ROPADREN-631741 format. One line per 4 residues: number of its first residue (from 0); for each residue z negated, x, y of C-alpha. Coordinates in pm, 1 decimal. Example, Ala and Ser with C-alpha at 12.3 -4.5 7.8 and 13.67 -1.06 7.14 Angstrom:
BEGIN
0 = -780.0,1230.0,-450.0; -714.0,1367.0,-106.0;
//
This chain:
BEGIN
0 = 0.0,0.0,0.0; -91.9,283.6,238.2; 230.0,460.7,150.1; 430.1,142.3,226.0;
4 = 262.7,99.4,568.7; 309.0,465.8,650.6; 679.7,447.9,555.1; 730.5,126.2,755.2;
8 = 556.7,275.3,1058.8; 764.1,595.7,1038.4; 1086.4,394.4,1006.8; 1002.9,176.5,1308.8;
12 = 907.1,482.2,1512.6; 1228.6,664.2,1417.4; 1443.5,361.3,1502.2; 1277.8,311.1,1840.1;
16 = 1323.6,675.9,1938.8; 1680.6,706.7,1812.8; 1811.0,363.7,1912.1; 2109.5,368.1,2151.0;
20 = 1932.2,133.3,2393.5; 1663.3,381.8,2480.7; 1890.0,682.6,2462.3; 2141.1,538.7,2708.7;
24 = 1871.0,412.0,2942.1; 1720.6,757.8,2973.5; 1842.0,946.8,3277.1; 2120.3,706.3,3376.8;
28 = 2134.7,519.6,3703.4; 2333.6,219.0,3806.7; 2582.2,331.2,4071.4; 2534.2,174.6,4413.3;
32 = 2833.1,-35.8,4510.1; 2982.9,21.1,4852.6; 3054.8,-292.1,5053.5; 3416.7,-393.7,5092.7;
36 = 3544.2,-294.0,5436.9; 3599.3,-586.7,5668.3; 3867.0,-578.8,5936.9; 3728.3,-518.2,6282.4;
40 = 3845.6,-774.5,6536.7; 3919.4,-636.7,6879.2; 3955.1,-897.2,7149.7; 3855.0,-730.6,7472.1;
44 = 3887.5,-950.9,7776.3; 4213.2,-870.1,7945.5; 4360.5,-671.5,7654.2; 4733.8,-630.6,7708.9;
48 = 5020.0,-438.2,7556.4; 5082.9,-131.5,7770.7; 5360.3,31.7,7566.6; 5551.2,-36.9,7243.0;
52 = 5766.7,219.4,7066.5; 5872.3,255.7,6703.3; 5570.4,204.3,6483.1; 5310.5,260.7,6756.1;
56 = 5164.7,39.0,7025.7; 4931.2,108.7,7316.3; 4680.2,-162.0,7402.4; 4521.2,-142.1,7748.4;
60 = 4170.3,-275.0,7799.7; 3991.8,-298.1,8134.9; 3991.2,75.7,8217.8; 4094.2,234.3,7888.8;
64 = 4382.3,224.2,7645.9; 4410.0,282.9,7271.8; 4709.3,380.3,7059.7; 4752.1,204.3,6723.5;
68 = 4991.4,253.6,6434.1; 5182.4,-42.5,6289.4; 5280.1,-42.0,5920.9; 5507.9,-260.5,5708.5;
72 = 5198.4,-466.4,5622.1; 5098.7,-532.7,5985.4; 5118.5,-908.3,6051.7; 5252.6,-987.8,6398.1;
76 = 5233.4,-1332.5,6558.6; 5355.7,-1425.8,6904.7; 5244.2,-1764.1,7038.1; 5137.6,-1858.3,6685.3;
80 = 5475.9,-1780.9,6526.2; 5564.2,-1493.3,6295.2; 5742.7,-1209.6,6477.1; 5840.1,-844.9,6444.9;
84 = 5741.2,-536.7,6640.3; 6072.9,-550.8,6831.2; 5958.0,-883.4,6983.1; 5649.7,-728.2,7145.1;
88 = 5667.3,-663.9,7519.3; 5440.8,-484.5,7767.3; 5212.2,-725.4,7952.4; 5153.2,-960.8,7655.6;
92 = 4789.5,-1051.6,7601.0; 4677.1,-948.6,7251.2; 4406.2,-974.0,6989.5; 4420.5,-719.5,6707.6;
96 = 4254.8,-662.8,6371.0; 4225.8,-298.0,6273.0; 4149.2,-135.2,5941.0; 3780.4,-56.0,5891.0;
100 = 3883.8,250.4,5690.7; 4119.4,381.4,5959.4; 4060.4,213.8,6296.8; 4392.2,340.4,6434.9;
104 = 4594.9,126.2,6189.8; 4671.6,-234.3,6284.5; 4630.2,-498.7,6016.6; 4737.6,-785.8,6239.6;
108 = 4825.7,-856.0,6599.7; 4833.0,-1191.3,6779.6; 5008.2,-1189.5,7115.1; 5063.7,-1445.5,7386.0;
112 = 5390.3,-1416.6,7572.0; 5375.7,-1360.9,7946.3; 5590.6,-1669.6,8025.8; 5326.9,-1907.9,7880.3;
116 = 5061.6,-1798.1,8129.8;
//
């Protein structure tokens, strides 16, 4: 009887030490997940297009201006309608969404034509 209990105890002890659950839990950490970047909306009062050329655009704010890069994925709307970069003109009021990973890349641009003001 003592031999049976001793064997059972040794078996349980060996299984608990060698089981994959405890072996994998030792020394491992759950990686921390980084939050998904969210586009940053830029809608400064009085933001206007200062210059457009090729795949770049300069947006002028009150006393400063910023250059942005437009890509094939940049969504452009003028007066609520889909448009292309060739339709953008200096003086248009704009609201832009930039990439959180690279704030110089435009994700989308909404412009209001000068005639509607």
